[in-house]
C-alpha positions in Angstrom: 108.6 79.9 75.7 109.1 83.1 74.0 107.2 86.4 74.6 106.1 87.9 70.7 104.6 91.1 69.9 101.9 91.4 67.3 101.0 95.0 65.9 97.9 94.6 63.5 94.7 97.0 63.2 92.8 93.7 62.3 91.4 92.9 65.7 89.8 89.5 64.6 93.3 88.8 63.1 94.8 89.7 66.3 92.7 87.5 68.2 93.5 84.7 66.3 97.0 84.9 66.2 97.1 85.2 69.8 94.8 82.1 70.6 97.0 80.0 67.8 100.4 81.4 69.5 99.3 81.3 73.3 98.1 77.5 72.2 101.6 77.0 72.0 103.2 78.1 75.3 104.3 81.6 74.1 103.3 85.0 76.1 101.7 87.5 73.3 101.3 91.2 73.7 98.8 92.7 71.3 98.6 96.5 69.6 96.9 97.8 67.2 98.7 100.8 66.1 102.3 101.2 65.3 102.6 104.8 66.1 102.2 104.5 69.9 104.5 101.6 70.6 107.2 102.2 73.0 110.0 100.9 71.7 111.9 99.4 75.0 108.4 97.3 75.3 109.4 95.9 72.0 112.8 95.0 73.1 111.7 93.2 76.0 109.9 91.0 73.7 111.6 87.9 71.6 109.9 88.7 67.8 108.2 91.1 66.3 105.0 90.3 64.2 104.3 93.7 62.1 101.6 94.4 59.8 102.4 96.5 56.5 99.1 98.2 56.0 98.2 100.1 58.6 96.2 103.5 58.9 98.8 105.8 60.8 102.1 104.4 59.8 102.8 101.8 57.8 104.8 98.9 58.9 107.6 99.7 56.4 107.7 102.9 57.4 107.6 102.2 61.0 110.5 99.6 60.9 112.4 101.7 58.8 112.7 104.9 61.2 113.5 102.1 64.4 115.1 99.7 63.2 118.5 101.0 64.7 117.1 100.6 68.4 114.8 97.3 67.7 117.0 94.2 68.3 114.4 91.1 68.0 113.4 89.7 64.6 110.9 90.9 62.8 108.6 89.3 60.8 106.0 91.3 58.5 102.4 90.5 58.2 101.7 91.3 54.4 99.1 90.9 51.6 101.5 92.3 49.2 103.2 89.3 47.3 105.0 91.3 44.5 109.0 91.4 44.5 109.0 95.0 45.0 107.2 95.0 47.8 109.1 92.2 49.4 112.5 93.9 48.7 111.2 96.9 50.2 110.4 94.7 53.4 113.6 93.6 53.5 115.2 96.5 52.9 113.6 98.1 55.9 115.1 95.3 58.3 112.1 93.0 58.3 113.8 89.0 58.4 110.6 87.7 56.9 107.4 88.0 56.2 104.2 86.0 56.0 101.3 86.8 53.3 98.1 87.2 53.9 96.1 84.8 54.2 98.2 82.4 55.9 97.4 79.1 58.0 97.8 78.8 61.6 100.5 76.0 60.8 102.6 78.3 58.8 102.5 81.1 61.1 103.5 78.6 64.0 106.7 77.1 61.9 107.8 80.3 60.8 107.6 82.3 64.3 109.6 78.9 65.9 112.1 79.1 62.9 112.8 82.3 63.9 112.9 81.5 67.4 115.6 79.1 66.8 117.6 81.1 64.8 117.8 83.9 67.0 120.8 83.8 69.1 121.4 87.8 69.4 121.9 88.8 73.1 119.8 91.4 74.0 122.3 94.4 73.5 122.4 97.7 72.0 125.7 97.2 70.7 127.1 94.7 67.6 130.2 93.4 67.5 132.4 92.2 64.7 136.1 92.1 65.6 137.7 95.2 66.0 134.2 97.1 64.6 131.3 97.7 66.8 127.8 99.8 66.2 126.4 101.4 69.1 123.0 101.5 68.2 121.7 104.0 70.5 124.5 106.6 69.9 124.5 105.8 66.1 128.3 105.5 65.7 130.9 103.2 64.5 133.9 102.2 66.3 137.4 100.5 65.2 139.7 99.9 67.9 137.2 101.4 70.2 137.9 104.9 68.3 134.6 106.4 66.7 134.7 106.7 63.0 133.2 109.6 61.6 130.6 108.8 59.6 127.7 110.6 58.3 124.0 109.9 58.7 123.7 108.1 55.3 127.0 106.1 55.9 126.0 104.9 59.3 122.6 103.4 58.0 124.5 101.7 55.0 127.0 100.3 57.5 124.4 99.3 59.7 122.4 97.4 57.0 124.9 95.3 55.7 126.7 94.6 59.2 123.1 93.4 60.6 123.1 91.1 57.3 126.4 90.2 57.4 127.2 88.0 54.4 124.2 88.6 52.4 124.6 91.0 49.2 122.5 93.7 48.3 122.2 95.5 45.0 123.1 99.1 45.1 119.4 99.9 44.2 118.2 97.9 47.5 120.6 100.1 49.8 119.5 103.1 48.4 115.9 102.3 49.2 116.9 101.1 52.7 118.9 104.7 53.4 116.5 107.3 51.3 113.4 105.4 50.9 111.7 105.0 47.7 111.3 108.9 47.4 114.9 109.3 47.4 115.5 111.8 44.5 119.2 111.3 43.7 120.8 108.4 41.3 121.1 105.0 43.6 123.8 104.2 41.6 126.1 106.9 41.7 125.0 107.8 45.4 125.9 104.7 46.7 129.0 104.0 44.8 130.2 107.3 46.6 129.2 106.5 50.0 130.6 103.0 49.8 133.8 105.0 48.4 134.0 107.2 51.6 133.0 104.5 53.9 136.1 102.8 52.5 138.2 105.3 53.2 137.2 106.3 56.6 137.5 103.0 57.5 141.2 102.3 56.5 142.7 105.1 58.5 142.4 102.0 61.1 143.4 99.3 58.6 139.9 97.9 58.1 137.8 97.0 54.8 134.9 95.5 56.2 132.9 96.1 52.9 133.2 93.4 49.8 132.2 94.7 46.4 130.2 91.7 44.7 131.1 92.4 40.9 127.9 92.7 38.5 125.4 92.6 41.7 126.7 95.1 44.7 127.9 95.0 48.1 128.4 92.9 51.0 129.6 93.1 54.9 132.6 90.3 55.2 131.8 87.4 57.5 135.5 86.7 58.4 136.9 89.7 60.0 140.2 88.1 59.6 140.2 88.3 55.7 139.8 92.2 55.8 142.3 94.6 54.4 
């Protein structure tokens, strides 16, 4: 069975979730505050349940700051159900969310679904054809040669690569990279960043990012179709 970490400042809910998941054979580690959690300890688990509303660092901010180092599925625990909040969760790097209050059956079902779906090896490098991303060095490579991306260009590429085939609007990409407090124009900024990213990858005869007209951008599923 799986090793699951739960980060939530509600002690009663932590106890409830722990009992519910241990009852079906999982090993559970609980934490009350995301700001004190060691990233290495997270990566030793198979799945993270992360509360959104916490007093020190909220779940969205925590994951957005650390997603490039966290190599396991993350399910948000949230009392929010508005579309904007759900989109922010996905833009922060979350794989799914569970809206409070939830039933024990729903909790177990969502956890099991993501554990079945999770096939990623524990690694700090993502590979896609001739392109790879080193999550520790925050560097993309083509044919093992580093691509000279800026920090924001790297974050855009990583978001798309980690969600290969999923289409993201310019606004969603902007929010993921710059947050809701970003002061630039999301349409212009992302258009310019994508243009520069494509120019840098074209030097290696690669074009991994596809425009989906009227919607946004996605990372191509099939490396053989690039360029």
